[in-house]
N, C-alpha and C positions, 0 to 999 in steps of 0.2 A: 469544134464545131462548138455551140453555143446553143444548151438546151431549155426551153420553159415549159415546166411540167405543170400540167393541171392537177390536182385531186384533191377531194373534201376527205380522203384515208389520205392520212399523215401521222405522225406520231408527235404528239402538243403535251404541256403539263395537264390539260383538261382528260388525254386518254392518251397514256404512253405508248401502247400498243395499236393503239387503231392504224389502221394501215404500214403495219412494219416491215412487210413485204417490198412496200413502193419504196422506202428509205434505202432496206438492204439493197434494191437494185439502183437507186442514183447512188448511192457510194461504190458500187461496184465499175458503174458509167464513169464518176471522176477517178476512180484509178485506172480507167484507160485513155485520161487526158481531156477527158469533156466537161466544161463547163455549163451549171446547171442552175436556175431559182428556180423556184417553187411558189407555186399559188397555192394556197389551200383556205378556203372561204369559211369562214368560222358563222354558229349565228351571231346577230345582234342583241344583246341581252339588255332590254330597259331594267333603271335603276332597282323598279321595286322586284323584280322576278329575282335577285341573286337570295332574296330572304324566304322564296321558297324553296328550292331545291340547290345540295350544294355545289352540284356541275356546274350548274348557270354561273356560281362565281367566279368557278373554276376560267369557265367560257369567257368573259369579263375581265379577267387580268392577262387574257392573253395578250401578250404586247402586236401590235402590226405586223410590225417586221425585225423579226430576230433572226440570228446565226444558229442554225441545229447541226452540231457535227460540221461546222464551218459551211453550209449550204445557207445561202439566205434564203428565209422564209418569209412569204406576204401571207398576213392574214387575214383578208379583208370581211368587213361584214355586210353580211346580207341580212334581208325581214325573215324571220322562220318563224312558223307555230304549229300546232300539234295537227297533223291529218292535212297537212297544205296537199294540195296537186299535184305536181310533177310539171306540171309549166309552169305555174305562177314558181314552181321551188327553183326551176331549171333561170327562168325567167331572171328572178330576183340574184340567183346566183352570179348571172352571167354580166349583169351591171356590177355588180361587186368587183368580178373577176376583170373585168375592164378597166375600173379604177386604176386595179393595180398593174395591169397591164400595159398601161399608157406611166407610169412611172417608171415602172422598170426600163422600158424603152429606152429612156431618155440617158441609159447608161450600161446598157446593155440589148446588144442585139442580137437578139435571140435569133435562129436559124430557121429552124421549126419546132412546133407547139407538141408534147404529147401529153396525152388525158390516160387519166385510168377509173375506167368505166363507161360506156357506153351513153347513159344518162342519170347524174346531168352535166357532169364534166365533159365527156365526147362533145356531145350539141355544144359546152362552150368553147371548147375548144374547135370548132366548126365555125363559128360565128365570129371568135378572133382569128380564126388565120386567114379569116374571107376581107375582115376588118383593113389586118397588119398584114395581109398580101405574104404570107409565110405558109408554108405546108402545113397540115394536121396529121398526124398518129390518133391513135388509141387503143389502149390494149383492153380485151373485154376479156373478164376475172368469173362469172361465173351467173351470180344471181341477177347479173344486167343483161343477161338475156334467156336462162333459166324462169327467172319472174318476171321485174320488172313489166317487162312489153306485154303482160297479160292481165296487168294491172285495171285498163282501161283502156280506151281508142287513142288520147293520147298519149302514153304511152309507148304503145305500140307504134305512132306516127312518129314518133320523135326517135325511135330508138330506127328505125327504119331511114330516117333522115341522115341520119348519125352513119350507119352501115352505108349508105348510097353514097352520100355525101365528101367523106373522110377519104384524105387522099390516099391513109394506110392502115387499115386493120391489123390488128394484131392478137392471136389466140393465146390463152395460156395452156390450151389444149385441146386437139385433134377434134372431140365432143363438141367443145365450143365453139368453135370454127367452122362445124358440120350446121350446128343449131342455129347462127347465124347468117349463114347462109338460107336457109330454110324460111329467113323472115325475110328477107333483099337480098338483090345482088349489089356487091360490094362493087366498089371503084376499080379496088384492084385486086389481086389474088389476096385473101388475108395466108399471113403468114405464123408458122405459130410457134412461140415462147415459151418456153415452160417457168416456169418459177423455180424459186431455189433455196438455198442455204448453203452457212459459211460452214463446209467440213472441220473448221478449225476450232469452232466454239460448238459447234454440236457432236459433240464425239463421247461417248460411253467412260464413264468416269467411277471407278469402284468406290471411292471415298465418300463422294458424297450420295452413292447407293445408299451405302450403311448410317452414312448420319441421317436420313431421312426417312429411310426406315427406323431408325431406333426415335426421332423423334414423334412418329407415326405410331409408333409400338406396331410396326409389324414384326413379326418374326421375320429372322432370316431365312426360314423354310416354308415362308407363303409364295401361293403363286399371285403375283400383284399385274394386272389389268392398268393399262392409265389409257384416259381418254385425258385428251388436250383438243378444248374451241369453244364456242359459243356455245353457252346451255340453252340450246332454242330447239324444240319440238323436230326441225325437220334435219337436226345431226343425230337422232337416231340414238335419245340419251333417255328416254325411259323405254324402250326396246332393250336399251341396255342394262338397265336398271331389273325389267323383270326377268329377263337374262341371267343375270346375277343374282337374283335372289333364288331361283332354282337350281345355279351351282352351286350357292352356299348349301343349301338343307343336305346336300349328299357329300359337300368337301367345304366343312366348314374353315380350311388352313386357307381359303381365297380369300383376298383384298380389292379392291378400287380405288382406285387417284380419279379425282377430278379434280382437273386443273383448267381454271375458266368461269365469264358468267354471262348472264345473257335474260332476256325476257320472261326466261321459264326454270329460275334456278328458284325460287320461289315454291313452284310445284315441284321442282328435284328433289329438294328435300322433302315434300309432305312425301312424295312415293317411297323417299326412302323411309321414313320413319314409319308409314303404312306397311310396310314390307319388315319394317324391327332388323335393317340391316344398317342402324348406327353407327355399332361397332366394326365393321368389315369396309363402309363406303367413305371417304375420306374426302369430303368435298372444300378443296385447296383454295378456293376464288380466283381471281383474277393474279398473275405474278407478274414480274421484271421476265423482259424476254430474255436476257442473259439468264435466267435463271429455269428456264424450261429444261434444259437437257440435264440439270439436276434430276428435275422429277421423271422425265424419260428414263435416264441410268438409273433411278430406283424402282423402277417397272418392267416385267418379262414381257409383256405382249402389248402392243399399242392397239387400242380398236376403238375404231369409226364406222359408227353405222348407220351413215348420211341417209335421208332421203334420197336428197340431190346435193351434185358438187360443181364445181370448175375443175381446176387443178389444188388440191389443198395443200397449201408446205405443211401443214401439220404432218403430214404423211409421211412427205422430206425428209425433214427432223427428224421423225424417230427414226427413219430408218438411216439418216446418219450419225445418231447414238447406235446402230446395231439391234433396233430392238426389231425383232417379227411384227409384221401389221397384220392385222383383220379388218378389211372395210368391206363395204358395198360396194359390188360391181357396177358401180353409176358415176357419169361425169366421167371426167379427164383420170380417175383411180386405177383404170385399168393399163392405164400409160404410163404411170408409175408401179405399181404393186404387181409383180410377177406369180400368178397362183402358182401357188404350192413350191414356188422358187424361195420369195423373198416375203412369203404370207397367203392367207387365205383369202379370195374372196368370193363372197354371200349375196344371198337377195336381200332386197331392201325392205326390210318394213317387215322382217320374217325372226321372230325370236329363236326356233329351234334350230334355223340356221348357224344364227350366232354363238346358241349355245354346245353345237356340235362342235364350230368350227373351233373353240376355245377348248374344250375337252379332248380335240386332237393334237394340241399343241400342247396344252398347259404340264401335261407330264411327261414331254419329250423333248429336255433343255438341249439334248444335243440338236435335235431338230431344229430349233430354236436358233440356237447359235448359227450353227451354218443358216438362216434366213437371214438372222440379221448382217455376219458376213459378209452376203452375196449384196443387202439394200446397203449397206455401206459403202462397199466398190460401184454401186449403177447409181448414187449422189455421186461419187468422187468423180467419175468421166461424164456424166451429164448433165447432173442439176446442183451445181454447183452457180454460185451467183454472177462469178468472172465467165460462165460460159454461155450464160446469160445477155450480159451486158455485152459478148463478142455480136454473139448474136445481132441484138436490137442496133450496136454501131453499125452494120451490115447493111440494116434495113435503114438504118438512118441516110446512110450516103448515099443508099437507092432512092430513097425519097428526095432527094435534092437535087441527082444529077434529073431525074425527071422533071422537076418541077424546072430545073436549067432548060431543059429541051422543048418546054410549052412554053415559055419567055422566048425562044431565040425563032 
């Protein structure tokens, strides 16, 4: 089976971590015998822009076509500027993706088109599917349902169009499925396919635990909290700092490792400095994906106090590394984290709830170990990328069977 993937979220030299979960799923599909080609539109960069910001230079230097881990990846350019309305962004990306799809179709007879996120990618896949007379599939990830539709009426209109017109929708959690169904009636029953991780790569490593702690000057006896994700207010990073400040007043043996970057990283650094926590909080920045298991191993408890979520891969990866999880009871998180078994669920935007949860685990290492072991087993059984690929394969076959029946 030949699959054309459309996703603006896909790793590149300009952003090696962006959309890593899409790449991991693609690799799992290939292991199941699927042929895959990627269309990942990137912004067009005028010559003078590359002098303004280093990131623009990286986009400019990306090849139009290259192989990423053996997968042919097309990166057509589209016009983009700051605060561009979603309708224009979708149309510009559609034009770029259509040019790439026409070139691809000459040598690659794809059976269906699979997009990631409702807008803009799902809208693109829907239009391309009708143009090439191929079925379209779209995975809903989180912000594309929780956030984007409510920006303005046009975003809501486009999201409804994707939900009602796509041949098959996939949600990364039952929560996202229910949210999408509230927006519009889908063309077919939405299927849930969870995100995952590779348990062979994400595993606890005591050697890296020791080396990273020594590198950061964290003692062996320190209780280490770890956060991995985008540094955004919506991820609860400020509640985490405020809670941690209270913890350190009474227990100076605590440390906090923060891995990631984002729009609020400067404000986060200022908050850390304002609370006088520079000695205890280690802002690592973004790291290569294959280094994340090392940092997870260095921590004792994984913390994700998000305000909203779809199904965070970081939680799955932490559980695979045997870390107990403290996370908010939002989105698809309760579908991964079993309260009191693999971690603790807390209320969002509640500093005292977070502090109490940390205190209940931090000085009970046997409980943490038991939770971590249980979490690891759950990931191995239901959240490995191989399982995700199996579920996708069944959905693809069902979609193509329906398409054949419709033609008859």
